Biopython code that builds the backbone (N, CA, C, O; Angstrom):
import numpy as np
from Bio.PDB.StructureBuilder import StructureBuilder

atoms = [
    (1, "MET", "N", (88.340, -27.366, -1.531)),
    (1, "MET", "CA", (89.453, -27.716, -0.928)),
    (1, "MET", "C", (89.163, -28.910, -0.087)),
    (1, "MET", "O", (88.208, -28.932, 0.689)),
    (2, "LYS", "N", (90.027, -29.949, -0.248)),
    (2, "LYS", "CA", (89.939, -31.136, 0.637)),
    (2, "LYS", "C", (90.582, -31.077, 1.949)),
    (2, "LYS", "O", (91.686, -30.543, 2.059)),
    (3, "THR", "N", (89.972, -31.587, 2.956)),
    (3, "THR", "CA", (90.627, -31.597, 4.190)),
    (3, "THR", "C", (90.926, -33.073, 4.558)),
    (3, "THR", "O", (90.176, -33.980, 4.196)),
    (4, "GLU", "N", (92.014, -33.279, 5.268)),
    (4, "GLU", "CA", (92.578, -34.584, 5.547)),
    (4, "GLU", "C", (91.876, -34.951, 6.843)),
    (4, "GLU", "O", (91.788, -34.163, 7.785)),
    (5, "LYS", "N", (91.384, -36.170, 6.849)),
    (5, "LYS", "CA", (90.781, -36.891, 8.014)),
    (5, "LYS", "C", (91.880, -37.367, 8.918)),
    (5, "LYS", "O", (92.836, -38.033, 8.520)),
    (6, "LEU", "N", (91.683, -36.979, 10.188)),
    (6, "LEU", "CA", (92.602, -37.464, 11.238)),
    (6, "LEU", "C", (91.990, -38.770, 11.818)),
    (6, "LEU", "O", (90.773, -38.861, 11.979)),
    (7, "PRO", "N", (92.856, -39.792, 12.135)),
    (7, "PRO", "CA", (92.352, -40.954, 12.723)),
    (7, "PRO", "C", (91.753, -40.857, 14.161)),
    (7, "PRO", "O", (92.349, -40.136, 14.962)),
    (8, "ASN", "N", (90.775, -41.431, 14.509)),
    (8, "ASN", "CA", (90.160, -41.204, 15.749)),
    (8, "ASN", "C", (90.966, -41.999, 16.740)),
    (8, "ASN", "O", (90.897, -43.228, 16.718)),
    (9, "LYS", "N", (91.756, -41.344, 17.639)),
    (9, "LYS", "CA", (92.646, -41.899, 18.655)),
    (9, "LYS", "C", (91.837, -42.730, 19.669)),
    (9, "LYS", "O", (92.366, -43.731, 20.151)),
    (10, "GLU", "N", (90.621, -42.386, 20.014)),
    (10, "GLU", "CA", (89.846, -42.948, 21.046)),
    (10, "GLU", "C", (89.588, -44.364, 20.706)),
    (10, "GLU", "O", (89.588, -45.195, 21.615)),
    (11, "GLN", "N", (89.356, -44.737, 19.410)),
    (11, "GLN", "CA", (89.055, -46.083, 19.062)),
    (11, "GLN", "C", (90.322, -46.891, 19.099)),
    (11, "GLN", "O", (90.248, -48.090, 19.370)),
    (12, "ASP", "N", (91.482, -46.321, 18.844)),
    (12, "ASP", "CA", (92.701, -47.127, 18.803)),
    (12, "ASP", "C", (93.292, -47.263, 20.330)),
    (12, "ASP", "O", (94.156, -48.111, 20.552)),
    (13, "PHE", "N", (92.852, -46.488, 21.280)),
    (13, "PHE", "CA", (93.356, -46.413, 22.610)),
    (13, "PHE", "C", (92.635, -47.519, 23.380)),
    (13, "PHE", "O", (91.430, -47.488, 23.630)),
    (14, "LYS", "N", (93.571, -48.618, 23.780)),
    (14, "LYS", "CA", (93.098, -49.714, 24.459)),
    (14, "LYS", "C", (93.800, -49.769, 25.802)),
    (14, "LYS", "O", (94.962, -49.376, 25.899)),
    (15, "VAL", "N", (93.118, -50.252, 26.856)),
    (15, "VAL", "CA", (93.801, -50.306, 28.190)),
    (15, "VAL", "C", (93.629, -51.642, 28.639)),
    (15, "VAL", "O", (92.578, -52.248, 28.426)),
    (16, "TRP", "N", (94.635, -52.168, 29.277)),
    (16, "TRP", "CA", (94.722, -53.470, 29.889)),
    (16, "TRP", "C", (94.883, -53.378, 31.463)),
    (16, "TRP", "O", (95.532, -52.447, 31.941)),
    (17, "CYS", "N", (94.385, -54.194, 32.149)),
    (17, "CYS", "CA", (94.477, -54.211, 33.689)),
    (17, "CYS", "C", (95.924, -54.777, 33.927)),
    (17, "CYS", "O", (96.395, -55.734, 33.314)),
    (18, "ASP", "N", (96.542, -54.075, 34.873)),
    (18, "ASP", "CA", (97.910, -54.446, 35.182)),
    (18, "ASP", "C", (97.972, -55.683, 36.215)),
    (18, "ASP", "O", (99.031, -56.257, 36.471)),
    (19, "TYR", "N", (96.866, -55.998, 36.720)),
    (19, "TYR", "CA", (96.831, -57.155, 37.620)),
    (19, "TYR", "C", (96.394, -58.361, 36.857)),
    (19, "TYR", "O", (97.110, -59.352, 36.995)),
    (20, "CYS", "N", (95.341, -58.465, 36.068)),
    (20, "CYS", "CA", (94.891, -59.660, 35.465)),
    (20, "CYS", "C", (95.132, -59.716, 33.987)),
    (20, "CYS", "O", (94.866, -60.736, 33.350)),
    (21, "CYS", "N", (95.647, -58.605, 33.409)),
    (21, "CYS", "CA", (96.127, -58.557, 31.882)),
    (21, "CYS", "C", (94.766, -58.740, 30.936)),
    (21, "CYS", "O", (94.893, -59.138, 29.778)),
    (22, "ILE", "N", (93.578, -58.455, 31.443)),
    (22, "ILE", "CA", (92.490, -58.425, 30.573)),
    (22, "ILE", "C", (92.106, -57.099, 30.185)),
    (22, "ILE", "O", (92.244, -56.204, 31.019)),
    (23, "ARG", "N", (91.640, -56.829, 29.036)),
    (23, "ARG", "CA", (91.307, -55.489, 28.514)),
    (23, "ARG", "C", (90.215, -54.869, 29.190)),
    (23, "ARG", "O", (89.210, -55.535, 29.438)),
    (24, "ILE", "N", (90.300, -53.647, 29.521)),
    (24, "ILE", "CA", (89.301, -52.839, 30.172)),
    (24, "ILE", "C", (88.471, -52.165, 29.132)),
    (24, "ILE", "O", (88.995, -51.272, 28.466)),
    (25, "ALA", "N", (87.208, -52.508, 28.924)),
    (25, "ALA", "CA", (86.392, -51.938, 27.891)),
    (25, "ALA", "C", (86.181, -50.367, 28.125)),
    (25, "ALA", "O", (86.335, -49.916, 29.260)),
    (26, "PRO", "N", (85.852, -49.584, 27.127)),
    (26, "PRO", "CA", (85.755, -48.202, 27.251)),
    (26, "PRO", "C", (84.696, -47.721, 28.157)),
    (26, "PRO", "O", (84.806, -46.668, 28.785)),
    (27, "HIS", "N", (83.653, -48.508, 28.221)),
    (27, "HIS", "CA", (82.422, -48.138, 29.040)),
    (27, "HIS", "C", (82.644, -48.732, 30.479)),
    (27, "HIS", "O", (81.923, -48.372, 31.410)),
    (28, "GLU", "N", (83.567, -49.568, 30.632)),
    (28, "GLU", "CA", (83.774, -50.244, 32.026)),
    (28, "GLU", "C", (84.567, -49.298, 32.988)),
    (28, "GLU", "O", (85.425, -48.508, 32.594)),
    (29, "GLU", "N", (84.178, -49.467, 34.323)),
    (29, "GLU", "CA", (84.773, -48.763, 35.348)),
    (29, "GLU", "C", (86.271, -49.187, 35.532)),
    (29, "GLU", "O", (86.618, -50.361, 35.405)),
    (30, "ARG", "N", (87.094, -48.228, 35.822)),
    (30, "ARG", "CA", (88.508, -48.616, 36.057)),
    (30, "ARG", "C", (89.080, -47.669, 37.021)),
    (30, "ARG", "O", (88.575, -46.562, 37.207)),
    (31, "THR", "N", (90.244, -48.133, 37.707)),
    (31, "THR", "CA", (90.840, -47.378, 38.725)),
    (31, "THR", "C", (92.286, -47.156, 38.098)),
    (31, "THR", "O", (92.983, -48.074, 37.665)),
    (32, "ASP", "N", (92.624, -45.875, 38.109)),
    (32, "ASP", "CA", (94.097, -45.424, 37.586)),
    (32, "ASP", "C", (94.920, -45.069, 38.809)),
    (32, "ASP", "O", (94.584, -44.195, 39.607)),
    (33, "ILE", "N", (95.968, -45.766, 38.900)),
    (33, "ILE", "CA", (96.976, -45.356, 39.971)),
    (33, "ILE", "C", (98.251, -45.053, 39.234)),
    (33, "ILE", "O", (98.868, -45.974, 38.700)),
    (34, "GLY", "N", (98.693, -43.768, 39.176)),
    (34, "GLY", "CA", (99.847, -43.441, 38.365)),
    (34, "GLY", "C", (99.689, -43.697, 37.001)),
    (34, "GLY", "O", (98.779, -43.148, 36.381)),
    (35, "GLU", "N", (100.558, -44.555, 36.400)),
    (35, "GLU", "CA", (100.310, -44.861, 34.937)),
    (35, "GLU", "C", (99.695, -46.179, 34.749)),
    (35, "GLU", "O", (99.589, -46.648, 33.616)),
    (36, "LYS", "N", (99.238, -46.876, 35.903)),
    (36, "LYS", "CA", (98.704, -48.114, 35.786)),
    (36, "LYS", "C", (97.230, -48.072, 35.837)),
    (36, "LYS", "O", (96.695, -47.183, 36.499)),
    (37, "ALA", "N", (96.460, -49.019, 35.151)),
    (37, "ALA", "CA", (95.009, -49.110, 35.225)),
    (37, "ALA", "C", (94.612, -50.433, 35.797)),
    (37, "ALA", "O", (95.229, -51.459, 35.510)),
    (38, "TYR", "N", (93.593, -50.415, 36.598)),
    (38, "TYR", "CA", (93.074, -51.740, 37.098)),
    (38, "TYR", "C", (91.556, -51.829, 37.069)),
    (38, "TYR", "O", (90.937, -50.766, 37.036)),
    (39, "HIS", "N", (90.905, -52.948, 37.078)),
    (39, "HIS", "CA", (89.544, -53.167, 37.248)),
    (39, "HIS", "C", (89.321, -52.869, 38.763)),
    (39, "HIS", "O", (90.254, -53.078, 39.538)),
    (40, "PRO", "N", (88.213, -52.423, 39.189)),
    (40, "PRO", "CA", (88.026, -52.202, 40.624)),
    (40, "PRO", "C", (88.176, -53.410, 41.536)),
    (40, "PRO", "O", (88.554, -53.296, 42.702)),
    (41, "LYS", "N", (87.885, -54.509, 40.997)),
    (41, "LYS", "CA", (87.940, -55.853, 41.811)),
    (41, "LYS", "C", (89.469, -56.117, 41.855)),
    (41, "LYS", "O", (89.987, -56.499, 42.905)),
    (42, "CYS", "N", (90.143, -55.931, 40.810)),
    (42, "CYS", "CA", (91.512, -56.285, 40.760)),
    (42, "CYS", "C", (92.289, -55.344, 41.725)),
    (42, "CYS", "O", (93.203, -55.782, 42.424)),
    (43, "HIS", "N", (91.932, -54.139, 41.744)),
    (43, "HIS", "CA", (92.727, -53.109, 42.538)),
    (43, "HIS", "C", (92.472, -53.510, 43.999)),
    (43, "HIS", "O", (93.354, -53.348, 44.842)),
    (44, "SER", "N", (91.280, -54.030, 44.305)),
    (44, "SER", "CA", (91.142, -54.338, 45.731)),
    (44, "SER", "C", (91.878, -55.641, 46.202)),
    (44, "SER", "O", (91.922, -56.018, 47.374)),
    (45, "LYS", "N", (92.443, -56.270, 45.145)),
    (45, "LYS", "CA", (93.132, -57.618, 45.451)),
    (45, "LYS", "C", (94.562, -57.283, 45.836)),
    (45, "LYS", "O", (95.227, -58.119, 46.448)),
    (46, "LEU", "N", (95.103, -56.017, 45.485)),
    (46, "LEU", "CA", (96.527, -55.691, 45.555)),
    (46, "LEU", "C", (96.796, -55.580, 46.990)),
    (46, "LEU", "O", (95.957, -55.146, 47.779)),
    (47, "GLU", "N", (98.135, -56.028, 47.379)),
    (47, "GLU", "CA", (98.476, -55.803, 48.823)),
    (47, "GLU", "C", (98.906, -54.373, 49.035)),
    (47, "GLU", "O", (99.551, -53.741, 48.198)),
    (48, "PRO", "N", (98.494, -53.874, 50.260)),
    (48, "PRO", "CA", (98.866, -52.388, 50.481)),
    (48, "PRO", "C", (100.384, -52.307, 50.789)),
    (48, "PRO", "O", (100.960, -53.132, 51.497)),
    (49, "VAL", "N", (100.955, -51.292, 50.226)),
    (49, "VAL", "CA", (102.449, -51.056, 50.541)),
    (49, "VAL", "C", (102.591, -49.969, 51.635)),
    (49, "VAL", "O", (102.255, -48.796, 51.479)),
    (50, "SER", "N", (103.104, -50.470, 52.710)),
    (50, "SER", "CA", (103.363, -49.501, 53.864)),
    (50, "SER", "C", (104.736, -49.016, 53.806)),
    (50, "SER", "O", (105.660, -49.767, 53.493)),
    (51, "GLY", "N", (104.898, -47.822, 54.087)),
    (51, "GLY", "CA", (106.169, -47.145, 54.037)),
    (51, "GLY", "C", (107.004, -47.441, 55.258)),
    (51, "GLY", "O", (108.226, -47.409, 55.114)),
    (52, "THR", "N", (106.511, -47.718, 56.413)),
    (52, "THR", "CA", (107.114, -47.982, 57.602)),
    (52, "THR", "C", (106.880, -49.475, 58.096)),
    (52, "THR", "O", (105.795, -50.026, 57.909)),
    (53, "LYS", "N", (107.916, -50.093, 58.720)),
    (53, "LYS", "CA", (107.648, -51.505, 59.228)),
    (53, "LYS", "C", (108.064, -51.322, 60.812)),
    (53, "LYS", "O", (109.004, -50.637, 61.216)),
    (54, "LYS", "N", (107.282, -51.978, 61.496)),
    (54, "LYS", "CA", (107.473, -52.066, 63.001)),
    (54, "LYS", "C", (108.609, -53.003, 63.297)),
    (54, "LYS", "O", (108.640, -54.098, 62.734)),
    (55, "LYS", "N", (109.607, -52.619, 64.202)),
    (55, "LYS", "CA", (110.550, -53.408, 64.573)),
    (55, "LYS", "C", (110.127, -54.217, 65.826)),
    (55, "LYS", "O", (109.561, -53.714, 66.796)),
    (56, "VAL", "N", (110.463, -55.543, 65.700)),
    (56, "VAL", "CA", (110.230, -56.450, 66.997)),
    (56, "VAL", "C", (111.365, -56.656, 67.637)),
    (56, "VAL", "O", (112.334, -57.133, 67.045)),
    (57, "SER", "N", (111.400, -56.323, 68.945)),
    (57, "SER", "CA", (112.637, -56.520, 69.748)),
    (57, "SER", "C", (112.398, -57.591, 70.885)),
    (57, "SER", "O", (113.312, -57.888, 71.655)),
]
sb = StructureBuilder()
sb.init_structure("model")
sb.init_model(0)
sb.init_chain("A")
sb.init_seg("    ")
for serial, (resi, resn, name, xyz) in enumerate(atoms, 1):
    if name == "N":
        sb.init_residue(resn, " ", resi, " ")
    sb.init_atom(name, np.array(xyz, "f"), 0.0, 1.0, " ", f" {name:<3s}", serial, name[0])
structure = sb.get_structure()
């Protein structure tokens, strides 16, 4: 009986950095925030988002 070979999804799965749009290699380190992926250096370049702002009077 023959069995059907399933395609290897890991080879087809490619990830791009949301900051610089360069592909992140499978062996390369990456930072995942939500559904977005970044190189560690690109993630450090992002501006922090603060929930509160101080009012100046």
